C-alpha positions as CSV (number, residue, x, y, z in Angstrom):
1,M,0.0,0.0,0.0
2,F,1.2,3.5,-0.8
3,G,-0.3,6.9,-0.5
4,S,1.0,10.1,-2.0
5,A,-0.1,13.7,-2.3
6,V,2.0,16.1,-4.3
7,T,1.6,19.6,-5.7
8,S,1.5,20.0,-9.5
9,N,4.4,22.5,-9.5
10,T,7.0,20.5,-7.6
11,L,10.2,19.2,-9.1
12,F,9.2,15.8,-7.6
13,L,6.0,15.4,-9.7
14,S,7.5,13.5,-12.6
15,P,9.5,11.1,-10.4
16,T,6.5,10.6,-8.1
17,V,4.2,9.8,-11.1
18,R,6.8,7.3,-12.4
19,F,7.1,5.7,-9.0
20,V,3.3,5.4,-8.7
21,E,3.0,3.9,-12.2
22,K,5.7,1.3,-11.4
23,A,4.1,0.5,-8.0
24,R,0.6,0.0,-9.7
25,D,2.2,-2.2,-12.4
26,A,3.7,-4.3,-9.6
27,G,0.2,-4.8,-8.1
28,V,0.6,-2.3,-5.2
29,D,-2.6,-0.6,-4.0
30,V,-1.8,3.0,-4.6
31,T,-3.6,6.2,-3.7
32,F,-2.2,9.2,-5.5
33,Q,-3.5,12.8,-5.7
34,T,-2.1,15.9,-7.3
35,W,-2.9,19.3,-5.9
36,N,-2.8,22.1,-8.4
37,G,-1.3,25.5,-7.7
38,T,-0.1,24.8,-4.2
39,L,3.2,25.2,-2.5
40,H,5.7,22.3,-1.9
41,D,4.9,20.9,1.6
42,F,1.6,22.8,1.5
43,Q,0.2,20.4,4.2
44,W,2.3,22.4,6.8
45,F,0.5,25.6,6.1
46,N,-2.9,26.9,7.2
47,L,-4.6,26.5,3.8
48,P,-8.0,25.0,3.0
49,E,-6.2,22.6,0.6
50,A,-3.9,21.5,3.5
51,K,-6.8,20.5,5.7
52,D,-8.4,18.6,2.8
53,A,-5.1,16.8,2.0
54,I,-4.5,15.9,5.7
55,D,-8.1,14.6,6.0
56,K,-7.4,12.4,2.9
57,I,-4.1,11.2,4.3
58,R,-5.8,10.4,7.6
59,D,-8.6,8.5,5.9
60,F,-6.1,6.5,3.8
61,V,-4.0,5.5,6.9
62,T,-7.1,4.8,9.0
63,N,-8.6,2.6,6.3
64,K,-5.3,0.7,5.6
65,M,-4.4,0.3,9.2
66,G,-7.9,-1.0,9.9
67,L,-7.5,-3.6,7.2
68,L,-4.1,-4.6,8.6
69,L,-5.4,-4.8,12.1
70,H,-8.4,-6.9,11.0
71,S,-6.0,-9.3,9.2
72,F,-3.7,-9.4,12.2
73,L,-6.6,-10.3,14.5
74,E,-7.8,-13.0,12.2
75,I,-4.3,-14.6,12.0
76,T,-3.9,-14.3,15.8
77,N,-7.3,-15.8,16.4
78,S,-6.5,-18.7,14.0
79,L,-3.2,-19.3,15.9
80,F,-5.0,-19.5,19.2
81,D,-7.6,-21.9,17.8
82,I,-4.7,-24.1,16.5
83,R,-3.0,-24.1,19.9
84,R,-6.3,-25.0,21.7
85,L,-6.6,-28.0,19.3
86,E,-3.1,-29.1,20.1
87,H,-3.9,-29.5,23.8
88,I,-7.0,-31.7,23.2
């Protein structure tokens, strides 16, 4: 999983787009958003776009971490079930 938010006028736009394309080609779940007309590292400033970007980043992390936590709990529960069977 990979998430990225970049401004359209940054020097890092082209390399980021290439990275995202390669990641997607490799089967990575990618969320990528370009913000037009903002400053580099605009998320650090008190701008409406910054709040929106941070909200999207939070939603991405929350969603992905929730899926990871769910998978972890399923695996953990399976391991405990196996251990219980070994004692029978």
